[in-house]
N, C-alpha and C positions, 0 to 999 in steps of 0.2 A: 237286600230284602231278605228276612230268614226263610229258610227251607220250610215248606210245609211238611208237619210231621204226622205220619199215618201208622195206625196199628191194623194190622190185617190178621183175622182171625180165620181159620181154615185153609191156610196155605197149601196144604198138601193135596188139595183136591183138583177137579178139571179145570177150574178158572184161575189156580194159584198163579201157574207160570204165566199166562198172557197177561193177566193184571199186575203182577209183581215187575214182570220185564218193564211194562210201561210206566209204572211208577217211579222205578229207578231211572229210566230213560229221561224222564222229566224232572229229576232231581228232588224227588221226595225223600224224606228220611223215613226209612221203612223199618217197622219192628214187627216181627211175625208173632203171633200168638198161638202155639201149637201144641197139641198133645204128644207130639212127638218131635221134640226141637231137634234131636240128633239128625233126624231124616231131613228136616226143613233146613238146618245150617248146611248139609250136604249139597242141597239141591240150590239153594238160594246164599251163595257166598258173600261176604262183605262186599258192598256197605250195608246190606240188610244185617240185621240182629234178630236170632230166634230166642224166644222164652218158652219155658214150660208154662202150660195154661191148663187149667181145671175148669172145663166148661160147666161143670156140674155146682160150681161155688162162686156166688155173687162175691162174696168176701174176698175171695184170692184173686179174682179177675179184678175187682176194683183195686187191690193194693198193687197189682202189676201196672194198672194202667196209671195210677198215682207215681208210682216209683220210677216209671220209665218215661214219664211225660213231661211236660204236659203235651197231649195230642190234639191235633186240630181235627181229627176225623178217625173214626172206626169203620173199617170195611169188613164186612161179614160174608164170608165166601161159603160158609158151611151149608150142606146140603139143605135144601128147603123142607125136607121130611122131618128134619130133626128140630122140632119147635122148641123143646124146653131149653136147649143150649143157646138158641139165639134169643129167647126171653131174657136169660141170665146175662147175656152180653149186653143187650139193651140196658138193663138195670144196672149193671156195672159201669157202663159208659155214663150214665147219667149221676151215679154216684161219685164218679170221678172227675166229672165236670168235662167230660168231653163233649164239645158243642155240637157236632155233626156226626151223622150215621150214613152209610151206604149200606142197606140191609141185601139180605139174598132175596131179591125180588125178580131175579133173573129168569126170563122164560116168558109164559103167556099172559097177556093182559088180564088180570083177574076183576077188572072194573064191571064188565058185562054180566047181568043177571044170569045169563045162560051158562057162564063159566063157573059160578059160585058153588055148584053142588059136586063138581068134578072130585073124586077121590083123590085125585093125584095133587092136588094144590091146596087141600085143608090146611095143611101147616103153614103154607105160604098165606093163605087168607087170614088165619088167626094172628100170625106174626104180624102182618101188616096193619090190622085192625089195632093191635096192642100198641105198635110203635106210632100210629096216628093218633091215638088217644095221649100218648106221652107229648107228642109235638103240639097236639091242641091246648095241653096244659102249659106248655110253654118251657119244658123240661130240656128239650132238645130238638133239633131240626135234622131233616133227613132229606135225602135223594134216591128216589127208587128208579131203577133202570130197566125197562122191560125189552127184551132182545129177540122175543121169537125164539124159534128153534135153534140150538147150536149147530150150525150148518156141517163144519168140517167133522164135528165129533159124530153127527148123525150118519153122515156117509160113511163113516168107519163101522157102524154097528149095524146089524141086520135089521131091517125094518122101516120106519117112515124117515124120510120121505120116499127112499127106493133102496132096494137090496142089491148090494154089488157084491156079495159074497158067494152068489150063487143060488139062495132061496128065492122064493116068491116076493115080489113088491105087492102089497095089499093096496089096489089102486081104488081110492074113495071116490066115488060117484063120478066116475069116468076119468078123473086124473087132471081135470083142467081147472081146479081150484087153485087161486094164488095163495101163496104162503110167505110170511116175511121170515127170512133167515137171517143169522148173524154167525160171521166168523169168530173163533175164539179170541182170533187177535184184534178184532174190531171191538169186542167186549172190554178187552183190556185197556183199549185207548179210550173207550167210552167211559170207564170209570175214572181214569185220570183226569180226562177233560171235566167231567162232572164235578171232581173235587175242586178243580181250578175255579169253576164257575158255581161254587156251591151257594154263594150269597144270591145269585140270580135262579138259582134251581132249588132254592129253599123250599121244602116241603112241598116238592112236586115228583110225580112219577114221569119220567122220560121214556121216550120210545125211540130205538135205534134198530136199523137192520142193514145188512150188508147188501142185501138183494131181495127181490121178489120172485120167486120161483113156482112151477108145477111139477107135479109128479110126471105128467106126460112130456114136459119139457125135459126134465134132467133124463128121462128114459129114453128119450130121443139123441140126447147127447151121448149117453152110454152106448148105445147102437152104433152110433157113428165113428165113436173111439174104437169099439171092438166089434166089427160087422161080424165077426165069426162066432161071436158067442151069444147065448140065449140068456135073455133077461125075462124069465116068466113072471106073469102076473095072476094075481086072483082079484076078480071085480069084488067090490065091497059097496053095498048099499048102505050108508051110515045111518041112516033112520031106523032101518031095519036091525042092524047089528047093534044099535045103541039099545033098543028095544030088548032085545034078547039079552044083553048084558045086564040091564036092570033086572030081569026076571032071575037071572041067576045070582045076583047080588042079593034079591030078595029071599032067594032059598038058603042065604048064609055063605055063599061062594066069595071068596076074597081073592086078592092078587092083583099084580100090575096088568096081566094079561086079560084077565076077566073084566077089568075096567077101562082097557085100552080103546075098544070100539066108543066109548062116550067121549073121550079125548079126540078121536078121529071125527066124531060127529059135530063136535064144537069147532074144531080147527078148519075142518073141510066142508061138510054138509051146510053148517050155518056160516062158514066164511070168517069165522072170528080169529082165525090164525093170521090174518091180514092186518096190519096196522095202516090205518087210512091217512095218518100224518105222523110223521116221523121228526124227529130232533137232531137228524144228521148234521145240518147245517150249522144249529145252535152250538154243536160240540166239535164242528169242524171235521166231521167223519165222511170219507169218501163212500160211494155206492159203487159195487162192482159192476164191470161192463158184462156184457154176453160171453165175450171171449173169456174174461176171469172166471166166470163161472163154469165155463166149458173146461177150462184148465184145472179148477179144482175138482171137477168129476173125474177128469183123466188121471188125476193123481191118484183116485182110489179104484178106479177101474184097472189101473196097470199095478196097482200094488199086490204084491206076494204076501196073501195072507197067512 
């Protein structure tokens, strides 16, 4: 059987290493479309191949895909905020005859009406609408993968779900709301498996997670691991904080931190950060045990920042 041939756009971002690792591990032929092919070549040695790509040109992207293909799938790992490059990649894939796309849909489920107005996902919403329209026309098929919060990435940065760098954790509505989280490695596995099952997962949004956690649970683990350390908290009423955020935005204030309470309200206050049903079994993905979760927290509690 011939190897599945995939093109990966955006290999130098957060999801590049785990996704490409599992594509190579599972025997895919991988071509990287990168704005910095030298960097990509150094990070991903053969058998992967890196090619210079201009994400502003549908014509150049189409030519690259035609000349280096045929490809069975295009995987887009570009940040979801970058709408225009994603649209151009979708158009180029269609023009080049690439039959299937895994878009940059990673993260929160955008199907709930309460999520639609979040400033953080407007690019994702527009991209998904555009891709769905092309799929409905029969021009291409896709498989979207919703992952919830990137778990290990989030533990390494200050903020949600907990702060392990010494600053306060913003405890949303008491900290007992369950949240779906996925490790970067599981996301890499999910992408590779979804491509293997692309016929069964045609024009579907899949849901995966590594674990279901709460802020209180993670803080408890951190305290058990480092009993002599202080892990301060700031209690947040997400309904009140979201209302204040909307007032600021109406006054013209912008920025990630201004809009953050809206995401907290949706994820925690409304409980929409929890996937009610996941496709882990369909994709052959394991769920972390409690000991696994605690070990991951310990890795970052003990890290020398």
